[in-house]
BARO-837722 format. One line per field, with one value per residue (C-alpha): residue in three letters; residue number from 1; y, z, x. Coordinates in steps of 0.02 Angstrom, whole numbers, plus 50000, padded with zeros to 5 digits. Example, Ala and Ser with C-alpha at 12.3 -4.5 7.8 and 13.67 -1.06 7.14 Angstrom:
REM BARO-837722
code <- ALA/SER
pos <- 1/2
Y <- 49775/49947
Z <- 50390/50357
X <- 50615/50684
REM end
This chain:
REM BARO-837722
code <- MET/GLY/GLU/TYR/GLN/GLU/LYS/VAL/GLU/THR/LEU/LYS/THR/LEU/LYS/GLU/ILE/ALA/GLU/LYS/LEU/ASN/GLU/GLY/MET/GLU/MET/LYS/ASP/THR/LEU/HIS/GLU/VAL/LEU/GLN/MET/LEU/MET/ASP/VAL/THR/GLY/PHE/HIS/SER/ALA/TRP/ILE/TYR/PHE/ILE/GLU/GLN/ASP/GLY/SER/TYR/GLU/LEU/MET/ALA/GLU/VAL/SER/LEU/PRO/GLU/ALA/LEU/SER/LYS/ASN/ARG/GLN/GLN/LEU/MET/CYS/GLN/ASN/ASP/CYS/TYR/CYS/ILE/ASN/ARG/TYR/THR/LYS/GLY/SER/LEU/GLN/SER/ALA/THR/ASN/ILE/MET/ASN/CYS/LYS/ARG/ILE/GLU/THR/ALA/ILE/GLU/GLN/ARG/LEU/GLY/ASP/THR/GLU/GLY/ILE/THR/HIS/HIS/ALA/THR/VAL/PRO/LEU/GLN/ALA/CYS/LYS/ARG/THR/PHE/GLY/LEU/LEU/ASN/VAL/ALA/ALA/LYS/GLY/LYS/VAL/THR/PHE/SER/GLN/GLU/GLU/LEU/ASN/LEU/LEU/GLU/SER/ILE/ALA/LEU/GLN/ILE/GLY/THR/ALA/ILE/GLN/ARG/MET/LYS/LEU/VAL/GLN/ASN/GLU/GLN/GLN/HIS/ALA/LEU/LEU/GLN/GLU/ARG/ASN/ARG/LEU/ALA/GLN/ASP/LEU/HIS/ASP/SER/VAL/ASN/GLN/MET/LEU/PHE/SER/VAL/SER/LEU/THR/ALA/LYS/ALA/ALA/ARG/GLN/MET/THR/ASN/ASP/GLN/ASN/LEU/GLY/GLU/MET/ILE/ASP/PHE/ILE/GLN/HIS/LEU/SER/GLN/ASP/ALA/LEU/ILE/GLU/MET/ARG/SER/LEU/ILE/TRP/GLN/LEU/ARG/PRO/ARG/GLY/ILE/GLU/LYS/GLY/PHE/THR/THR/GLY/ILE/GLU/GLU/TYR/ALA/LYS/LEU/LEU/GLY/LEU/ARG/CYS/ARG/LEU/SER/LEU/SER/GLY/CYS/MET/GLU/MET/ASP/HIS/SER/GLN/HIS/GLU/MET/LEU/PHE/ARG/VAL/CYS/GLN/GLU/ALA/LEU/ASN/ASN/CYS/GLN/LYS/HIS/ALA/GLY/VAL/GLU/GLU/VAL/GLU/VAL/LYS/LEU/ASN/GLN/SER/LYS/ASP/THR/PHE/GLU/MET/LYS/ILE/ILE/ASP/ASN/GLY/LYS/GLY/PHE/GLN/TYR/ASP/GLU/GLN/MET/SER/LEU/PRO/SER/LEU/GLY/LEU/LYS/GLY/MET/SER/ASP/ARG/ILE/ARG/ARG/ALA/GLY/GLY/THR/PHE/CYS/ILE/ASN/SER/GLU/LEU/GLY/LYS/GLY/THR/MET/ILE/HIS/VAL/LYS/VAL/PRO/PHE/SER/GLN/GLU/ARG/LYS/GLY/SER/SER
pos <- 1/2/3/4/5/6/7/8/9/10/11/12/13/14/15/16/17/18/19/20/21/22/23/24/25/26/27/28/29/30/31/32/33/34/35/36/37/38/39/40/41/42/43/44/45/46/47/48/49/50/51/52/53/54/55/56/57/58/59/60/61/62/63/64/65/66/67/68/69/70/71/72/73/74/75/76/77/78/79/80/81/82/83/84/85/86/87/88/89/90/91/92/93/94/95/96/97/98/99/100/101/102/103/104/105/106/107/108/109/110/111/112/113/114/115/116/117/118/119/120/121/122/123/124/125/126/127/128/129/130/131/132/133/134/135/136/137/138/139/140/141/142/143/144/145/146/147/148/149/150/151/152/153/154/155/156/157/158/159/160/161/162/163/164/165/166/167/168/169/170/171/172/173/174/175/176/177/178/179/180/181/182/183/184/185/186/187/188/189/190/191/192/193/194/195/196/197/198/199/200/201/202/203/204/205/206/207/208/209/210/211/212/213/214/215/216/217/218/219/220/221/222/223/224/225/226/227/228/229/230/231/232/233/234/235/236/237/238/239/240/241/242/243/244/245/246/247/248/249/250/251/252/253/254/255/256/257/258/259/260/261/262/263/264/265/266/267/268/269/270/271/272/273/274/275/276/277/278/279/280/281/282/283/284/285/286/287/288/289/290/291/292/293/294/295/296/297/298/299/300/301/302/303/304/305/306/307/308/309/310/311/312/313/314/315/316/317/318/319/320/321/322/323/324/325/326/327/328/329/330/331/332/333/334/335/336/337/338/339/340/341/342/343/344/345/346/347/348/349/350/351/352/353/354/355/356/357/358/359/360/361/362/363/364/365/366/367/368/369/370/371/372/373/374/375/376/377/378/379/380/381
Y <- 50000/50120/50091/50119/50282/50338/50308/50404/50553/50545/50546/50691/50792/50751/50814/50976/50994/50972/51103/51226/51204/51222/51386/51463/51617/51682/51562/51573/51583/51435/51327/51369/51318/51157/51110/51137/51024/50894/50894/50870/50718/50633/50676/50727/50870/50987/51023/51147/51184/51245/51322/51279/51356/51264/51341/51273/51437/51410/51498/51438/51465/51392/51306/51239/51203/51208/51162/51302/51261/51283/51433/51535/51702/51707/51531/51580/51400/51352/51489/51470/51340/51177/51014/50834/50847/51005/50936/50775/50874/50987/50835/50754/50600/50639/50580/50516/50521/50470/50450/50568/50471/50623/50804/50913/51066/50972/50912/51091/51152/51022/51060/51247/51224/51334/51268/51125/51012/50939/50759/50782/50699/50642/50691/50629/50731/50734/50828/50948/50924/50936/50902/50859/51024/51026/51168/51115/51001/50957/50901/50820/50771/50698/50682/50527/50463/50394/50316/50339/50187/50160/50195/50363/50404/50361/50478/50619/50590/50605/50768/50833/50801/50904/51043/51041/51054/51199/51289/51275/51346/51492/51533/51537/51653/51767/51775/51818/51956/52028/52026/52112/52243/52278/52299/52419/52521/52532/52585/52718/52784/52796/52887/53012/53041/53067/53181/53268/53272/53351/53479/53534/53551/53659/53769/53797/53843/53958/54048/54071/54145/54257/54324/54387/54481/54596/54730/54744/54700/54631/54530/54469/54407/54313/54233/54187/54105/54006/53950/53895/53807/53713/53664/53596/53502/53433/53366/53287/53208/53139/53069/52983/52912/52851/52764/52677/52627/52647/52679/52621/52497/52353/52404/52378/52446/52582/52642/52656/52763/52877/52904/52938/53066/53149/53157/53252/53372/53301/53257/53086/53033/52845/52721/52531/52403/52218/52122/52162/51996/52024/51935/52034/52073/52139/52237/52325/52356/52440/52537/52606/52660/52751/52832/52905/52965/53055/53131/53203/53274/53361/53430/53474/53472/53620/53536/53492/53348/53188/53044/52863/52729/52546/52401/52215/52096/51911/51931/52113/52241/52419/52581/52761/52914/53073/53257/53415/53510/53593/53442/53432/53403/53217/53120/52930/52913/53001/52943/52977/53152/53104/52964/52947/52911/52793/52701/52677/52616/52493/52419/52389/52318/52198/52133/52105/52253/52412/52591/52739/52927/53049/53229/53399/53571/53651/53499/53382/53210/53031/52884/52721/52555/52378/52223/52044/51952/51787/51621/51576/51722/51727/51669/51665/51764
Z <- 50000/50041/49872/49783/49877/49834/49649/49660/49738/49604/49464/49548/49556/49375/49327/49422/49336/49166/49211/49271/49110/49005/49085/49115/49016/49104/49058/49209/49340/49267/49255/49434/49501/49400/49468/49645/49609/49535/49694/49798/49700/49683/49847/49755/49823/49680/49501/49368/49186/49052/48886/48758/48587/48437/48460/48639/48728/48873/49004/49176/49161/49325/49481/49646/49805/49734/49864/49937/49828/49667/49720/49782/49699/49608/49539/49455/49439/49357/49226/49171/49093/49014/49087/49033/49008/48900/48799/48764/48721/48594/48515/48491/48596/48732/48669/48824/49014/49073/49231/49230/49324/49377/49388/49331/49420/49584/49559/49528/49682/49790/49716/49743/49914/49867/50004/50056/49914/50033/49986/49800/49687/49533/49438/49306/49148/49024/48858/48839/48669/48572/48390/48346/48421/48570/48695/48832/48982/49143/49279/49442/49594/49767/49922/49919/49760/49635/49508/49463/49426/49255/49330/49395/49227/49138/49254/49224/49037/49035/49134/49022/48870/48950/48990/48812/48739/48856/48809/48625/48658/48761/48628/48496/48604/48632/48444/48413/48545/48468/48297/48365/48452/48290/48196/48328/48323/48134/48145/48275/48172/48019/48117/48187/48015/47934/48070/48196/48082/47939/48054/48124/47947/47902/48055/48007/47828/47885/48008/47871/47755/47893/47931/47754/47768/47914/47952/48134/48236/48391/48287/48178/48329/48391/48221/48214/48384/48324/48169/48266/48395/48262/48173/48337/48369/48192/48220/48384/48299/48154/48280/48375/48213/48164/48331/48312/48133/48093/47913/47849/47990/47874/47772/47922/48094/48033/47896/48024/48139/47997/47936/48112/48142/47976/48030/48187/48084/48144/48043/48099/48082/48098/48106/48119/48168/48160/48087/48161/48193/48314/48347/48336/48523/48534/48372/48435/48611/48549/48416/48546/48657/48512/48466/48640/48641/48475/48542/48688/48570/48467/48617/48742/48671/48554/48415/48234/48226/48326/48316/48333/48351/48338/48371/48385/48445/48476/48642/48656/48560/48600/48556/48590/48554/48566/48551/48583/48651/48812/48924/49102/49278/49314/49469/49455/49637/49606/49510/49324/49286/49165/49127/48954/49023/49153/49017/48916/49069/49116/48940/48939/49115/49078/48935/49055/48989/49058/49032/49066/49045/49033/49030/49085/49069/48907/48854/48781/48824/48783/48813/48816/48804/48812/48790/48803/48639/48679/48600/48764/48750/48562/48508/48682/48717
X <- 50000/50143/50226/50059/50031/50207/50174/50010/50101/50235/50106/50017/50177/50219/50047/50080/50249/50165/50033/50165/50265/50108/50054/50226/50276/50432/50572/50687/50549/50457/50613/50662/50490/50492/50664/50601/50450/50568/50672/50514/50455/50625/50709/50866/50971/51021/50971/51022/50983/51102/51050/51185/51216/51286/51458/51468/51428/51309/51206/51150/50962/50899/50965/50901/51000/51175/51305/51410/51560/51459/51355/51502/51540/51373/51393/51557/51615/51449/51463/51643/51758/51706/51641/51612/51424/51430/51575/51480/51324/51412/51498/51327/51368/51239/51071/50982/50984/51158/51260/51410/51543/51643/51586/51730/51657/51648/51827/51883/51789/51877/52049/52028/51946/51800/51687/51574/51519/51386/51422/51391/51519/51420/51264/51145/51127/50983/50970/50824/50746/50584/50540/50721/50782/50900/50908/51027/51045/50957/51079/51025/51130/51105/51213/51320/51238/51361/51242/51060/50952/50875/50704/50767/50847/50684/50589/50714/50703/50514/50522/50662/50551/50413/50537/50605/50429/50389/50551/50508/50334/50401/50531/50395/50291/50441/50472/50290/50298/50457/50376/50220/50329/50423/50259/50193/50353/50340/50158/50197/50343/50232/50095/50220/50293/50122/50052/50166/50319/50220/50138/50306/50373/50222/50248/50430/50384/50243/50359/50488/50358/50287/50461/50479/50312/50355/50483/50431/50586/50496/50374/50516/50614/50461/50437/50622/50604/50453/50547/50702/50593/50496/50658/50730/50568/50574/50749/50692/50542/50644/50768/50627/50554/50727/50750/50582/50618/50804/50854/51023/51054/51006/51160/51273/51316/51434/51316/51177/51285/51340/51162/51098/51236/51191/51010/51063/51167/51333/51486/51543/51725/51712/51854/51846/51976/51944/51799/51628/51539/51396/51233/51071/51057/51237/51211/51056/51123/51282/51187/51065/51210/51293/51127/51108/51288/51263/51102/51199/51331/51197/51102/51238/51414/51395/51494/51462/51585/51602/51725/51670/51805/51758/51873/51841/51975/51960/51871/51816/51714/51766/51678/51731/51623/51728/51683/51784/51635/51582/51608/51543/51603/51595/51644/51651/51601/51435/51282/51270/51204/51065/50942/51018/51191/51118/51023/51182/51276/51138/51133/51321/51330/51186/51293/51438/51537/51613/51553/51669/51652/51796/51738/51801/51725/51783/51882/51750/51687/51735/51620/51718/51626/51697/51591/51658/51655/51741/51695/51610/51488/51472/51301/51227/51073
REM end
């Protein structure tokens, strides 16, 4: 009777896992909850999920109850270097649930005395796949457990299949959302161009014509102010439309920068070293940072020329935006002086890079960005 009740509870939990995966929309949160449910039904100690790209780059997507040695320094050991399971996965030799006889990360943790491994020495690993697509690995470990039985491996394999199917569904939903967002941005850009942009252009033309019809000095100054204000607003509006629906970027990163600078009325001296090979997310992130930097040059620096230096080495992409304008007083120990600068900094730091500002009153400003571009990160989302 006890064994029967245990099987009933297991089936009940598996049903709950399936329901959670079916309704989940946030990838990391859903995977974390499912791993916790898996630990409850199996009695195992730790579990973690890697997403792995074709080039071998990987990301720790979810984990539960990692031992001290593996969770130390923000799971540094889990996010760096290679290991047996990922190597086998990328070579295509890992097709089903398997016992990994030695965990290289655990071995490293013991050698470097990183902390308590809590009795974990081995783990089982299961590929996450659906419809002939593979997404990564599910790893499971337990204190003092050297091997997992075939029954346990079969259970893990069935759950991994459910996880793989859910991952595929969530990725499809994310792609649909991104497509819908792009369509909405294009629609908004078109509406702004057809309405507000045209009205501002009309105001500017009307003010110019009115100026030629009066010799009254005071009235003329007011009309000049209206014309300059409408022209500034027109530049702002065209910049906003361009950010919503960039022109020229499809021809390449550098062409996009040059055309955006031209739109702002800036001469851009652009130099490039190395071969620019970026995935879409890196491309857009760096482009948005450069956009904001050029906006600042046009609004605050009081210059007509800006220099953009781009360099990509084997493991780093570097970008410098330099102007010889007004500059400003900046202290690294204090918070950034504008939301635009903070937005740039946040984008770069989320990508694991560094963001620096060198500025001095009357001596211009340089924004210096470095983003890691190693083989380990290349291709990862």
